[in-house]
HTML snippet that shows the backbone in 3Dmol.js (N, CA, C, O; Angstrom):
<script src="https://3Dmol.org/build/3Dmol-min.js"></script>
<div id="view" style="width:600px;height:400px;position:relative"></div>
<script>
const pdb = `
ATOM      1  N   MET A   1       3.625  22.217  -8.884  1.00  0.00           N
ATOM      2  CA  MET A   1       2.370  21.596  -8.496  1.00  0.00           C
ATOM      3  C   MET A   1       2.024  20.278  -8.995  1.00  0.00           C
ATOM      4  O   MET A   1       1.120  19.615  -8.488  1.00  0.00           O
ATOM      5  N   GLY A   2       2.759  19.862 -10.028  1.00  0.00           N
ATOM      6  CA  GLY A   2       2.618  18.671 -10.515  1.00  0.00           C
ATOM      7  C   GLY A   2       3.168  17.613  -9.466  1.00  0.00           C
ATOM      8  O   GLY A   2       2.586  16.566  -9.180  1.00  0.00           O
ATOM      9  N   TYR A   3       4.274  18.005  -8.982  1.00  0.00           N
ATOM     10  CA  TYR A   3       4.801  17.097  -7.957  1.00  0.00           C
ATOM     11  C   TYR A   3       3.978  16.664  -6.673  1.00  0.00           C
ATOM     12  O   TYR A   3       4.027  15.564  -6.123  1.00  0.00           O
ATOM     13  N   ILE A   4       3.182  17.802  -6.297  1.00  0.00           N
ATOM     14  CA  ILE A   4       2.258  17.571  -5.020  1.00  0.00           C
ATOM     15  C   ILE A   4       1.175  16.665  -5.473  1.00  0.00           C
ATOM     16  O   ILE A   4       0.829  15.707  -4.782  1.00  0.00           O
ATOM     17  N   PHE A   5       0.616  16.952  -6.649  1.00  0.00           N
ATOM     18  CA  PHE A   5      -0.363  16.125  -7.041  1.00  0.00           C
ATOM     19  C   PHE A   5       0.218  14.639  -7.317  1.00  0.00           C
ATOM     20  O   PHE A   5      -0.393  13.730  -6.755  1.00  0.00           O
ATOM     21  N   ILE A   6       1.100  14.362  -7.954  1.00  0.00           N
ATOM     22  CA  ILE A   6       1.838  12.929  -7.905  1.00  0.00           C
ATOM     23  C   ILE A   6       2.301  12.358  -6.473  1.00  0.00           C
ATOM     24  O   ILE A   6       2.398  11.150  -6.256  1.00  0.00           O
ATOM     25  N   PHE A   7       2.542  13.230  -5.639  1.00  0.00           N
ATOM     26  CA  PHE A   7       2.966  12.735  -4.113  1.00  0.00           C
ATOM     27  C   PHE A   7       1.480  12.362  -3.592  1.00  0.00           C
ATOM     28  O   PHE A   7       1.266  11.235  -3.145  1.00  0.00           O
ATOM     29  N   LEU A   8       0.451  13.348  -3.661  1.00  0.00           N
ATOM     30  CA  LEU A   8      -0.673  12.941  -3.030  1.00  0.00           C
ATOM     31  C   LEU A   8      -1.266  11.639  -3.614  1.00  0.00           C
ATOM     32  O   LEU A   8      -1.804  10.851  -2.836  1.00  0.00           O
ATOM     33  N   VAL A   9      -1.195  11.336  -5.061  1.00  0.00           N
ATOM     34  CA  VAL A   9      -1.767  10.005  -5.528  1.00  0.00           C
ATOM     35  C   VAL A   9      -0.900   8.954  -4.868  1.00  0.00           C
ATOM     36  O   VAL A   9      -1.316   7.831  -4.581  1.00  0.00           O
ATOM     37  N   GLY A  10       0.318   9.381  -4.645  1.00  0.00           N
ATOM     38  CA  GLY A  10       1.049   8.007  -4.040  1.00  0.00           C
ATOM     39  C   GLY A  10       0.589   7.938  -2.705  1.00  0.00           C
ATOM     40  O   GLY A  10       0.308   6.814  -2.287  1.00  0.00           O
ATOM     41  N   PHE A  11       0.462   8.857  -1.989  1.00  0.00           N
ATOM     42  CA  PHE A  11      -0.073   8.900  -0.609  1.00  0.00           C
ATOM     43  C   PHE A  11      -1.552   8.046  -0.412  1.00  0.00           C
ATOM     44  O   PHE A  11      -1.850   7.216   0.446  1.00  0.00           O
ATOM     45  N   GLY A  12      -2.273   8.533  -1.437  1.00  0.00           N
ATOM     46  CA  GLY A  12      -3.629   7.817  -1.451  1.00  0.00           C
ATOM     47  C   GLY A  12      -3.454   6.288  -1.917  1.00  0.00           C
ATOM     48  O   GLY A  12      -4.222   5.431  -1.481  1.00  0.00           O
ATOM     49  N   LEU A  13      -2.486   5.991  -2.760  1.00  0.00           N
ATOM     50  CA  LEU A  13      -2.462   4.568  -3.042  1.00  0.00           C
ATOM     51  C   LEU A  13      -1.885   3.797  -1.582  1.00  0.00           C
ATOM     52  O   LEU A  13      -2.300   2.754  -1.077  1.00  0.00           O
ATOM     53  N   ALA A  14      -0.874   4.629  -1.149  1.00  0.00           N
ATOM     54  CA  ALA A  14      -0.233   3.706   0.146  1.00  0.00           C
ATOM     55  C   ALA A  14      -1.173   3.717   1.275  1.00  0.00           C
ATOM     56  O   ALA A  14      -1.086   2.774   2.061  1.00  0.00           O
ATOM     57  N   VAL A  15      -2.054   4.621   1.488  1.00  0.00           N
ATOM     58  CA  VAL A  15      -3.232   4.523   2.548  1.00  0.00           C
ATOM     59  C   VAL A  15      -4.248   3.384   2.129  1.00  0.00           C
ATOM     60  O   VAL A  15      -4.719   2.592   2.946  1.00  0.00           O
ATOM     61  N   THR A  16      -4.551   3.377   0.734  1.00  0.00           N
ATOM     62  CA  THR A  16      -5.706   2.299   0.361  1.00  0.00           C
ATOM     63  C   THR A  16      -4.853   0.905   0.828  1.00  0.00           C
ATOM     64  O   THR A  16      -5.310   0.039   1.575  1.00  0.00           O
ATOM     65  N   GLY A  17      -3.739   0.898   0.315  1.00  0.00           N
ATOM     66  CA  GLY A  17      -3.103  -0.597   0.571  1.00  0.00           C
ATOM     67  C   GLY A  17      -2.997  -0.884   1.984  1.00  0.00           C
ATOM     68  O   GLY A  17      -3.395  -1.961   2.427  1.00  0.00           O
ATOM     69  N   GLY A  18      -2.496  -0.006   2.711  1.00  0.00           N
ATOM     70  CA  GLY A  18      -2.145  -0.442   4.097  1.00  0.00           C
ATOM     71  C   GLY A  18      -3.520  -0.486   4.784  1.00  0.00           C
ATOM     72  O   GLY A  18      -3.620  -1.263   5.734  1.00  0.00           O
ATOM     73  N   VAL A  19      -4.548   0.214   4.447  1.00  0.00           N
ATOM     74  CA  VAL A  19      -5.974   0.036   5.309  1.00  0.00           C
ATOM     75  C   VAL A  19      -6.640  -1.426   4.751  1.00  0.00           C
ATOM     76  O   VAL A  19      -7.468  -2.001   5.458  1.00  0.00           O
ATOM     77  N   THR A  20      -6.280  -1.918   3.609  1.00  0.00           N
ATOM     78  CA  THR A  20      -6.614  -2.973   3.061  1.00  0.00           C
ATOM     79  C   THR A  20      -5.985  -4.125   3.695  1.00  0.00           C
ATOM     80  O   THR A  20      -6.685  -5.073   4.050  1.00  0.00           O
ATOM     81  N   ILE A  21      -4.609  -4.123   3.882  1.00  0.00           N
ATOM     82  CA  ILE A  21      -3.990  -5.177   4.560  1.00  0.00           C
ATOM     83  C   ILE A  21      -4.307  -5.285   6.009  1.00  0.00           C
ATOM     84  O   ILE A  21      -4.358  -6.379   6.571  1.00  0.00           O
ATOM     85  N   ILE A  22      -4.535  -4.079   6.659  1.00  0.00           N
ATOM     86  CA  ILE A  22      -4.941  -4.168   8.013  1.00  0.00           C
ATOM     87  C   ILE A  22      -6.441  -4.890   8.131  1.00  0.00           C
ATOM     88  O   ILE A  22      -6.723  -5.658   9.051  1.00  0.00           O
ATOM     89  N   ALA A  23      -7.301  -4.548   7.127  1.00  0.00           N
ATOM     90  CA  ALA A  23      -8.559  -5.030   7.169  1.00  0.00           C
ATOM     91  C   ALA A  23      -8.670  -6.422   7.093  1.00  0.00           C
ATOM     92  O   ALA A  23      -9.493  -7.088   7.721  1.00  0.00           O
ATOM     93  N   TYR A  24      -7.619  -6.962   6.120  1.00  0.00           N
ATOM     94  CA  TYR A  24      -7.606  -8.489   5.868  1.00  0.00           C
ATOM     95  C   TYR A  24      -7.194  -9.056   7.216  1.00  0.00           C
ATOM     96  O   TYR A  24      -7.613 -10.194   7.424  1.00  0.00           O
ATOM     97  N   MET A  25      -6.585  -8.596   8.012  1.00  0.00           N
ATOM     98  CA  MET A  25      -6.096  -9.113   9.237  1.00  0.00           C
ATOM     99  C   MET A  25      -7.302  -9.673  10.269  1.00  0.00           C
ATOM    100  O   MET A  25      -7.071 -10.371  11.256  1.00  0.00           O
ATOM    101  N   ASN A  26      -8.316  -9.332   9.942  1.00  0.00           N
ATOM    102  CA  ASN A  26      -9.562  -9.796  10.449  1.00  0.00           C
ATOM    103  C   ASN A  26      -9.751 -11.339  10.292  1.00  0.00           C
ATOM    104  O   ASN A  26     -10.337 -12.088  11.073  1.00  0.00           O
ATOM    105  N   PHE A  27      -9.153 -11.644   9.163  1.00  0.00           N
ATOM    106  CA  PHE A  27      -9.331 -13.370   8.934  1.00  0.00           C
ATOM    107  C   PHE A  27      -8.459 -14.120   9.940  1.00  0.00           C
ATOM    108  O   PHE A  27      -8.674 -15.314  10.150  1.00  0.00           O
ATOM    109  N   LEU A  28      -7.402 -13.406  10.619  1.00  0.00           N
ATOM    110  CA  LEU A  28      -6.501 -14.030  11.576  1.00  0.00           C
ATOM    111  C   LEU A  28      -7.432 -14.684  12.709  1.00  0.00           C
ATOM    112  O   LEU A  28      -7.241 -15.848  13.061  1.00  0.00           O
ATOM    113  N   PRO A  29      -8.340 -13.976  13.205  1.00  0.00           N
ATOM    114  CA  PRO A  29      -8.980 -14.657  14.418  1.00  0.00           C
ATOM    115  C   PRO A  29     -10.053 -15.687  14.001  1.00  0.00           C
ATOM    116  O   PRO A  29     -10.680 -16.387  14.796  1.00  0.00           O
ATOM    117  N   ALA A  30     -10.197 -15.694  12.575  1.00  0.00           N
ATOM    118  CA  ALA A  30     -11.317 -16.748  11.952  1.00  0.00           C
ATOM    119  C   ALA A  30     -10.538 -18.235  11.593  1.00  0.00           C
ATOM    120  O   ALA A  30     -11.056 -19.234  11.093  1.00  0.00           O
ATOM    121  N   GLY A  31      -9.268 -18.057  11.974  1.00  0.00           N
ATOM    122  CA  GLY A  31      -8.539 -19.427  12.182  1.00  0.00           C
ATOM    123  C   GLY A  31      -7.454 -19.413  10.857  1.00  0.00           C
ATOM    124  O   GLY A  31      -6.817 -20.418  10.540  1.00  0.00           O
ATOM    125  N   LEU A  32      -7.378 -18.451  10.327  1.00  0.00           N
ATOM    126  CA  LEU A  32      -6.192 -18.370   9.200  1.00  0.00           C
ATOM    127  C   LEU A  32      -4.796 -18.141  10.008  1.00  0.00           C
ATOM    128  O   LEU A  32      -4.646 -17.266  10.861  1.00  0.00           O
ATOM    129  N   SER A  33      -3.823 -19.050   9.608  1.00  0.00           N
ATOM    130  CA  SER A  33      -2.442 -18.805  10.287  1.00  0.00           C
ATOM    131  C   SER A  33      -1.908 -17.775   9.503  1.00  0.00           C
ATOM    132  O   SER A  33      -2.404 -17.373   8.450  1.00  0.00           O
ATOM    133  N   TRP A  34      -0.707 -17.282  10.125  1.00  0.00           N
ATOM    134  CA  TRP A  34      -0.046 -16.179   9.266  1.00  0.00           C
ATOM    135  C   TRP A  34       0.516 -16.428   7.925  1.00  0.00           C
ATOM    136  O   TRP A  34       0.573 -15.476   7.147  1.00  0.00           O
ATOM    137  N   ALA A  35       0.948 -17.619   7.550  1.00  0.00           N
ATOM    138  CA  ALA A  35       1.422 -18.147   6.507  1.00  0.00           C
ATOM    139  C   ALA A  35       0.245 -18.274   5.398  1.00  0.00           C
ATOM    140  O   ALA A  35       0.366 -18.082   4.188  1.00  0.00           O
ATOM    141  N   ASP A  36      -0.915 -18.643   6.105  1.00  0.00           N
ATOM    142  CA  ASP A  36      -2.238 -18.316   4.984  1.00  0.00           C
ATOM    143  C   ASP A  36      -2.539 -17.021   4.589  1.00  0.00           C
ATOM    144  O   ASP A  36      -2.888 -16.708   3.451  1.00  0.00           O
ATOM    145  N   TYR A  37      -2.390 -16.194   5.625  1.00  0.00           N
ATOM    146  CA  TYR A  37      -2.656 -14.715   5.469  1.00  0.00           C
ATOM    147  C   TYR A  37      -1.792 -14.013   4.403  1.00  0.00           C
ATOM    148  O   TYR A  37      -2.274 -13.302   3.522  1.00  0.00           O
ATOM    149  N   PHE A  38      -0.254 -14.309   4.576  1.00  0.00           N
ATOM    150  CA  PHE A  38       0.426 -13.703   3.669  1.00  0.00           C
ATOM    151  C   PHE A  38       0.230 -14.437   2.227  1.00  0.00           C
ATOM    152  O   PHE A  38       0.393 -13.758   1.214  1.00  0.00           O
ATOM    153  N   ILE A  39      -0.109 -15.775   2.124  1.00  0.00           N
ATOM    154  CA  ILE A  39      -0.351 -16.115   0.819  1.00  0.00           C
ATOM    155  C   ILE A  39      -1.638 -15.370   0.356  1.00  0.00           C
ATOM    156  O   ILE A  39      -1.606 -14.874  -0.770  1.00  0.00           O
ATOM    157  N   PHE A  40      -2.770 -15.237   1.106  1.00  0.00           N
ATOM    158  CA  PHE A  40      -3.803 -14.621   0.746  1.00  0.00           C
ATOM    159  C   PHE A  40      -3.700 -13.151   0.199  1.00  0.00           C
ATOM    160  O   PHE A  40      -4.301 -12.733  -0.791  1.00  0.00           O
ATOM    161  N   ILE A  41      -2.861 -12.445   0.981  1.00  0.00           N
ATOM    162  CA  ILE A  41      -2.750 -10.880   0.495  1.00  0.00           C
ATOM    163  C   ILE A  41      -1.815 -10.852  -0.609  1.00  0.00           C
ATOM    164  O   ILE A  41      -1.936  -9.937  -1.424  1.00  0.00           O
ATOM    165  N   SER A  42      -0.913 -11.701  -0.759  1.00  0.00           N
ATOM    166  CA  SER A  42      -0.013 -11.666  -2.088  1.00  0.00           C
ATOM    167  C   SER A  42      -0.887 -11.850  -3.216  1.00  0.00           C
ATOM    168  O   SER A  42      -0.613 -11.184  -4.214  1.00  0.00           O
ATOM    169  N   GLY A  43      -1.897 -12.628  -3.262  1.00  0.00           N
ATOM    170  CA  GLY A  43      -2.787 -12.665  -4.549  1.00  0.00           C
ATOM    171  C   GLY A  43      -3.728 -11.591  -4.663  1.00  0.00           C
ATOM    172  O   GLY A  43      -4.375 -11.445  -5.700  1.00  0.00           O
ATOM    173  N   ARG A  44      -3.855 -10.830  -3.682  1.00  0.00           N
ATOM    174  CA  ARG A  44      -4.994  -9.757  -3.765  1.00  0.00           C
ATOM    175  C   ARG A  44      -4.167  -8.506  -4.425  1.00  0.00           C
ATOM    176  O   ARG A  44      -3.056  -8.200  -3.992  1.00  0.00           O
ATOM    177  N   ILE A  45      -4.775  -7.827  -5.476  1.00  0.00           N
ATOM    178  CA  ILE A  45      -3.777  -6.744  -6.160  1.00  0.00           C
ATOM    179  C   ILE A  45      -3.965  -5.542  -5.307  1.00  0.00           C
ATOM    180  O   ILE A  45      -3.048  -4.720  -5.295  1.00  0.00           O
ATOM    181  N   GLU A  46      -5.003  -5.330  -4.608  1.00  0.00           N
ATOM    182  CA  GLU A  46      -5.031  -3.921  -3.851  1.00  0.00           C
ATOM    183  C   GLU A  46      -4.064  -3.771  -2.720  1.00  0.00           C
ATOM    184  O   GLU A  46      -3.857  -2.698  -2.153  1.00  0.00           O
ATOM    185  N   CYS A  47      -3.424  -5.020  -2.391  1.00  0.00           N
ATOM    186  CA  CYS A  47      -2.535  -4.855  -1.354  1.00  0.00           C
ATOM    187  C   CYS A  47      -1.254  -4.587  -1.965  1.00  0.00           C
ATOM    188  O   CYS A  47      -0.268  -4.383  -1.257  1.00  0.00           O
ATOM    189  N   TYR A  48      -1.192  -4.572  -3.252  1.00  0.00           N
ATOM    190  CA  TYR A  48       0.086  -3.902  -3.622  1.00  0.00           C
ATOM    191  C   TYR A  48       0.094  -2.435  -3.916  1.00  0.00           C
ATOM    192  O   TYR A  48       1.042  -1.867  -4.458  1.00  0.00           O
ATOM    193  N   PHE A  49      -0.899  -1.909  -3.569  1.00  0.00           N
ATOM    194  CA  PHE A  49      -0.914  -0.281  -3.781  1.00  0.00           C
ATOM    195  C   PHE A  49      -0.201   0.311  -2.714  1.00  0.00           C
ATOM    196  O   PHE A  49       0.267   1.438  -2.871  1.00  0.00           O
ATOM    197  N   LEU A  50      -0.033  -0.385  -1.497  1.00  0.00           N
ATOM    198  CA  LEU A  50       0.775   0.120  -0.381  1.00  0.00           C
ATOM    199  C   LEU A  50       2.347   0.173  -1.022  1.00  0.00           C
ATOM    200  O   LEU A  50       2.986   1.220  -0.912  1.00  0.00           O
ATOM    201  N   LEU A  51       2.829  -0.793  -1.575  1.00  0.00           N
ATOM    202  CA  LEU A  51       4.142  -0.865  -2.196  1.00  0.00           C
ATOM    203  C   LEU A  51       4.344   0.256  -3.214  1.00  0.00           C
ATOM    204  O   LEU A  51       5.288   1.044  -3.148  1.00  0.00           O
ATOM    205  N   VAL A  52       3.198   0.286  -4.362  1.00  0.00           N
ATOM    206  CA  VAL A  52       3.391   1.282  -5.358  1.00  0.00           C
ATOM    207  C   VAL A  52       3.397   2.672  -4.834  1.00  0.00           C
ATOM    208  O   VAL A  52       4.316   3.428  -5.150  1.00  0.00           O
ATOM    209  N   GLY A  53       2.344   3.094  -3.981  1.00  0.00           N
ATOM    210  CA  GLY A  53       2.232   4.251  -3.509  1.00  0.00           C
ATOM    211  C   GLY A  53       3.581   4.690  -2.875  1.00  0.00           C
ATOM    212  O   GLY A  53       3.988   5.806  -3.197  1.00  0.00           O
ATOM    213  N   LEU A  54       4.379   3.896  -1.951  1.00  0.00           N
ATOM    214  CA  LEU A  54       5.540   4.348  -1.436  1.00  0.00           C
ATOM    215  C   LEU A  54       6.500   4.452  -2.365  1.00  0.00           C
ATOM    216  O   LEU A  54       7.327   5.349  -2.201  1.00  0.00           O
ATOM    217  N   VAL A  55       6.615   3.593  -3.515  1.00  0.00           N
ATOM    218  CA  VAL A  55       7.557   4.015  -4.445  1.00  0.00           C
ATOM    219  C   VAL A  55       7.373   5.233  -5.180  1.00  0.00           C
ATOM    220  O   VAL A  55       8.340   5.904  -5.541  1.00  0.00           O
ATOM    221  N   ILE A  56       6.051   5.593  -5.449  1.00  0.00           N
ATOM    222  CA  ILE A  56       5.663   6.832  -6.166  1.00  0.00           C
ATOM    223  C   ILE A  56       6.236   8.018  -5.098  1.00  0.00           C
ATOM    224  O   ILE A  56       6.975   8.937  -5.454  1.00  0.00           O
ATOM    225  N   MET A  57       5.799   7.833  -3.868  1.00  0.00           N
ATOM    226  CA  MET A  57       6.109   9.120  -2.821  1.00  0.00           C
ATOM    227  C   MET A  57       7.680   9.341  -2.882  1.00  0.00           C
ATOM    228  O   MET A  57       8.184  10.440  -3.115  1.00  0.00           O
ATOM    229  N   ALA A  58       8.393   8.187  -2.650  1.00  0.00           N
ATOM    230  CA  ALA A  58       9.889   8.065  -2.669  1.00  0.00           C
ATOM    231  C   ALA A  58      10.558   8.708  -3.996  1.00  0.00           C
ATOM    232  O   ALA A  58      11.593   9.373  -3.933  1.00  0.00           O
ATOM    233  N   PHE A  59       9.899   8.458  -5.151  1.00  0.00           N
ATOM    234  CA  PHE A  59      10.417   8.954  -6.310  1.00  0.00           C
ATOM    235  C   PHE A  59      10.012  10.430  -6.453  1.00  0.00           C
ATOM    236  O   PHE A  59      10.740  11.115  -7.171  1.00  0.00           O
ATOM    237  N   VAL A  60       9.025  10.976  -5.911  1.00  0.00           N
ATOM    238  CA  VAL A  60       8.843  12.322  -5.950  1.00  0.00           C
ATOM    239  C   VAL A  60       9.641  13.013  -5.002  1.00  0.00           C
ATOM    240  O   VAL A  60      10.247  14.042  -5.300  1.00  0.00           O
ATOM    241  N   LEU A  61       9.671  12.479  -3.832  1.00  0.00           N
ATOM    242  CA  LEU A  61      10.608  13.157  -2.764  1.00  0.00           C
ATOM    243  C   LEU A  61      11.982  13.222  -3.255  1.00  0.00           C
ATOM    244  O   LEU A  61      12.610  14.238  -2.959  1.00  0.00           O
ATOM    245  N   TYR A  62      12.611  12.249  -4.010  1.00  0.00           N
ATOM    246  CA  TYR A  62      13.733  12.282  -4.644  1.00  0.00           C
ATOM    247  C   TYR A  62      13.950  13.114  -5.887  1.00  0.00           C
ATOM    248  O   TYR A  62      15.053  13.539  -6.229  1.00  0.00           O
ATOM    249  N   ARG A  63      13.039  13.277  -6.410  1.00  0.00           N
ATOM    250  CA  ARG A  63      13.216  14.300  -7.829  1.00  0.00           C
ATOM    251  C   ARG A  63      12.483  15.613  -7.558  1.00  0.00           C
ATOM    252  O   ARG A  63      12.308  16.366  -8.516  1.00  0.00           O
ATOM    253  N   TYR A  64      12.037  15.964  -6.344  1.00  0.00           N
ATOM    254  CA  TYR A  64      11.624  17.153  -6.181  1.00  0.00           C
ATOM    255  C   TYR A  64      12.457  18.261  -6.093  1.00  0.00           C
ATOM    256  O   TYR A  64      13.190  18.298  -5.105  1.00  0.00           O
ATOM    257  N   PRO A  65      12.533  19.381  -7.074  1.00  0.00           N
ATOM    258  CA  PRO A  65      13.552  20.438  -7.195  1.00  0.00           C
ATOM    259  C   PRO A  65      13.549  21.331  -5.833  1.00  0.00           C
ATOM    260  O   PRO A  65      12.517  21.662  -5.250  1.00  0.00           O
ATOM    261  N   ASN A  66      14.777  21.644  -5.447  1.00  0.00           N
ATOM    262  CA  ASN A  66      14.803  22.362  -4.121  1.00  0.00           C
ATOM    263  C   ASN A  66      14.890  23.830  -4.631  1.00  0.00           C
ATOM    264  O   ASN A  66      14.933  24.761  -3.826  1.00  0.00           O
TER     265      ASN A  66
END
`;
const viewer = $3Dmol.createViewer("view");
viewer.addModel(pdb, "pdb");
viewer.setStyle({}, {cartoon: {color: "spectrum"}});
viewer.zoomTo();
viewer.render();
</script>
């Protein structure tokens, strides 16, 4: 049961980070270049939730007992 809970926490973080990155893409039509966009999202902590969530999910899938 604990593995499922940790996996779902990782999934939630990954979804939150992915949606945030996609939402910040709305700045591109406003005149930001791709380089400016990547510099902007690299400074936002909520964009790192995608990576953290993927790492947590990978860890749980690797460690899940069969």
